[in-house]
C-alpha positions as CSV (number, residue, x, y, z in Angstrom):
1,X,0.0,0.0,0.0
2,X,1.1,3.6,-0.6
3,X,2.5,5.1,2.6
4,X,0.9,8.5,2.2
5,X,-2.3,9.3,0.4
6,X,-1.7,13.0,0.9
7,X,1.7,13.2,-0.8
8,X,0.7,16.3,-2.8
9,X,-1.1,18.0,0.2
10,X,-0.3,18.4,3.9
11,X,2.7,16.6,5.4
12,X,2.1,13.3,7.1
13,X,1.1,13.7,10.7
14,X,2.0,10.1,11.5
15,X,5.7,9.1,11.9
16,X,6.8,6.9,9.0
17,X,9.7,4.5,9.5
18,X,12.3,5.2,6.7
19,X,12.5,1.5,5.8
20,X,8.7,1.3,5.2
21,X,8.6,4.1,2.6
22,X,8.5,2.9,-1.0
23,X,9.1,5.5,-3.7
24,X,10.2,5.8,-7.3
25,X,12.2,8.9,-8.5
26,X,12.4,10.0,-12.1
27,X,15.4,11.4,-13.9
28,X,14.8,14.8,-12.3
29,X,15.6,13.5,-8.8
30,X,18.2,10.8,-9.3
31,X,20.6,12.5,-6.7
32,X,17.8,12.5,-4.2
33,X,17.1,8.8,-4.9
34,X,20.6,7.8,-3.9
35,X,20.4,9.8,-0.6
36,X,17.1,8.2,0.2
37,X,18.7,4.8,-0.2
38,X,21.4,5.9,2.2
39,X,18.7,6.3,4.9
40,X,17.1,3.0,4.2
41,X,14.2,4.1,1.9
42,X,13.1,1.5,-0.7
43,X,13.8,3.7,-3.7
44,X,13.6,2.8,-7.4
45,X,15.6,5.2,-9.5
46,X,14.8,5.6,-13.2
47,X,17.6,5.4,-15.7
48,X,18.3,8.4,-18.1
49,X,16.5,6.6,-21.0
50,X,13.3,6.0,-19.0
51,X,10.3,8.3,-19.0
52,X,7.5,9.5,-16.7
53,X,5.4,6.7,-18.2
54,X,7.9,4.2,-16.8
55,X,7.6,5.9,-13.4
56,X,3.8,5.7,-13.5
57,X,3.8,2.0,-14.4
58,X,6.3,1.2,-11.7
59,X,4.4,3.2,-9.1
60,X,1.1,1.5,-9.9
61,X,2.5,-2.0,-10.1
62,X,4.6,-1.9,-7.0
63,X,2.6,0.6,-4.8
64,X,5.2,3.3,-4.8
65,X,5.0,7.1,-4.3
66,X,6.5,9.1,-7.2
67,X,8.9,11.9,-6.5
68,X,9.5,14.3,-9.3
69,X,9.8,18.0,-10.1
70,X,8.3,20.8,-12.2
71,X,6.0,20.0,-15.2
72,X,6.6,16.2,-14.9
73,X,4.4,16.2,-11.8
74,X,1.2,17.3,-13.6
75,X,1.6,14.6,-16.2
76,X,2.3,12.0,-13.5
77,X,-0.8,12.9,-11.7
78,X,-2.8,12.4,-14.9
79,X,-1.2,9.0,-15.4
80,X,-1.8,7.9,-11.8
81,X,-3.6,9.9,-9.1
82,X,-2.7,13.0,-6.9
83,X,-2.1,10.9,-3.8
84,X,0.7,9.0,-5.5
85,X,2.8,12.0,-6.7
86,X,4.9,14.4,-4.6
87,X,6.4,17.4,-6.4
88,X,9.8,18.1,-4.9
89,X,10.4,21.8,-4.5
90,X,14.1,22.1,-3.4
91,X,16.8,22.2,-6.1
92,X,19.8,20.5,-4.4
93,X,19.7,16.8,-3.4
94,X,20.7,17.6,0.2
95,X,17.8,20.0,0.6
96,X,15.5,17.6,-1.2
97,X,16.3,14.9,1.3
98,X,15.4,17.2,4.2
99,X,12.2,18.2,2.4
100,X,11.2,14.5,2.0
101,X,12.1,13.7,5.6
102,X,9.8,16.5,6.8
103,X,6.9,15.9,4.4
104,X,6.7,12.2,5.2
105,X,7.7,12.6,8.8
106,X,10.4,10.0,8.3
107,X,11.9,8.3,11.4
108,X,15.5,7.3,10.6
109,X,17.1,4.8,12.9
110,X,20.8,4.0,13.0
111,X,20.2,0.6,11.5
112,X,18.5,2.2,8.5
113,X,21.6,4.1,7.5
114,X,23.4,2.6,4.5
115,X,21.1,-0.4,4.9
116,X,20.4,-0.4,1.1
117,X,22.8,-0.6,-1.8
118,X,23.2,2.8,-3.3
119,X,23.6,1.2,-6.8
120,X,20.9,-1.4,-7.0
121,X,18.6,-0.8,-4.0
122,X,19.1,-4.3,-2.5
123,X,18.7,-4.6,1.3
124,X,20.6,-7.9,1.5
125,X,24.4,-8.1,2.2
126,X,27.0,-10.8,2.6
127,X,29.0,-10.1,5.8
128,X,32.8,-10.5,5.6
129,X,35.3,-10.2,8.3
130,X,38.6,-8.4,7.3
131,X,40.6,-11.6,7.0
132,X,37.9,-13.2,4.8
133,X,37.6,-10.1,2.5
134,X,41.4,-9.8,2.2
135,X,41.8,-13.5,1.2
136,X,39.1,-13.2,-1.4
137,X,40.7,-10.0,-2.9
138,X,44.1,-11.7,-3.1
139,X,42.4,-14.7,-4.8
140,X,40.7,-12.5,-7.3
141,X,43.9,-10.7,-8.2
142,X,45.7,-14.1,-8.7
143,X,42.8,-15.3,-10.9
144,X,42.4,-18.3,-8.7
145,X,40.1,-20.8,-10.4
146,X,39.6,-23.0,-7.4
147,X,36.0,-24.3,-6.9
148,X,36.4,-24.6,-3.1
149,X,34.0,-22.3,-1.4
150,X,33.1,-21.0,2.0
151,X,29.7,-20.4,3.5
152,X,28.7,-16.9,4.6
153,X,25.6,-15.5,6.3
154,X,23.3,-13.1,4.5
155,X,22.0,-10.0,6.4
156,X,19.0,-7.8,5.8
157,X,19.2,-4.3,7.3
158,X,22.3,-5.5,9.0
159,X,20.4,-8.1,11.0
160,X,20.7,-11.8,10.5
161,X,18.6,-13.2,7.7
162,X,17.6,-16.8,7.4
163,X,19.9,-17.8,4.6
164,X,23.5,-18.7,4.0
165,X,25.3,-18.2,0.8
166,X,28.3,-19.9,-0.8
167,X,31.2,-17.7,-2.1
168,X,34.0,-19.2,-4.2
169,X,37.6,-18.4,-3.5
170,X,37.3,-15.9,-6.5
171,X,34.7,-14.0,-4.6
172,X,31.8,-15.1,-6.7
173,X,28.5,-16.1,-5.0
174,X,26.6,-19.2,-5.9
175,X,24.2,-16.9,-7.9
176,X,27.0,-15.6,-10.1
177,X,27.5,-12.2,-8.4
178,X,31.1,-11.1,-8.1
179,X,32.0,-9.2,-4.9
180,X,33.8,-6.1,-6.0
181,X,36.8,-6.4,-3.8
182,X,39.1,-5.0,-6.5
183,X,37.7,-1.6,-5.5
184,X,38.9,-2.0,-1.9
185,X,42.4,-0.9,-1.1
186,X,44.6,-3.3,1.0
187,X,45.0,-0.8,3.8
188,X,41.2,-0.9,4.5
189,X,41.5,-4.5,5.8
190,X,43.6,-3.2,8.7
191,X,41.4,-0.2,9.4
192,X,37.9,-1.7,9.2
193,X,36.2,-4.2,11.4
194,X,33.6,-5.5,9.0
195,X,32.8,-5.5,5.3
196,X,29.4,-5.9,3.5
197,X,29.0,-7.1,0.0
198,X,25.8,-6.4,-1.8
199,X,23.9,-9.6,-2.4
200,X,22.6,-8.5,-5.8
201,X,25.3,-6.5,-7.5
202,X,28.5,-7.2,-5.4
203,X,29.3,-3.6,-4.5
204,X,31.4,-3.5,-1.3
205,X,30.7,-1.3,1.8
206,X,32.4,-0.9,5.1
207,X,31.8,1.2,8.2
208,X,34.0,4.3,8.3
209,X,34.1,8.0,8.6
210,X,31.6,8.4,5.8
211,X,28.9,7.2,8.1
212,X,29.7,9.7,10.8
213,X,30.0,12.5,8.1
214,X,26.7,11.6,6.6
215,X,24.9,11.7,10.0
216,X,26.5,15.1,10.8
217,X,25.7,16.6,7.4
218,X,22.1,15.5,7.5
219,X,21.4,16.0,11.2
220,X,20.7,12.3,11.8
């Protein structure tokens, strides 16, 4: 169900947990979309070659609120309904995020932060300790073709999820997703306590100063 049926009217009076809000942003708000993912919002982001028609179809089929700007909003209302479209007023993504937080009365908890992949929107992550991540990176660089694999737990919103996943010594999951450890510098393994690989696209994340900086910048 749509979280707010008054998305073009008065702000929501009821608090909305960030991870329960489901939205789609069109090409006018792609920067906002990534920031919404950073706070745990389930956010579909249209590609540059997609149109407002795609946004409308996605919103109707998946029960999402559409976030857009300017003249796109009027057309989107015609394609869907007023309660499913919110017209963003702010220009910059940082200001837009604050606007959306206020309008939907979003409650952002610590466990929501960076709980979704900024690239693909997945909320599932493979958890790796530094030693495990280092070994997989070295194996990838050596083009190790071993079929021996290890079993890792899968987490959702950084909480244990009832599934385990096999990862080969090349850092490829049983579903064919390659963990992007080549993007992680070797010194990070000595500085970081835990790594998180996106279950669906393989992008790597780790806890660091970026989390503290994001919270400070956005008053979280």
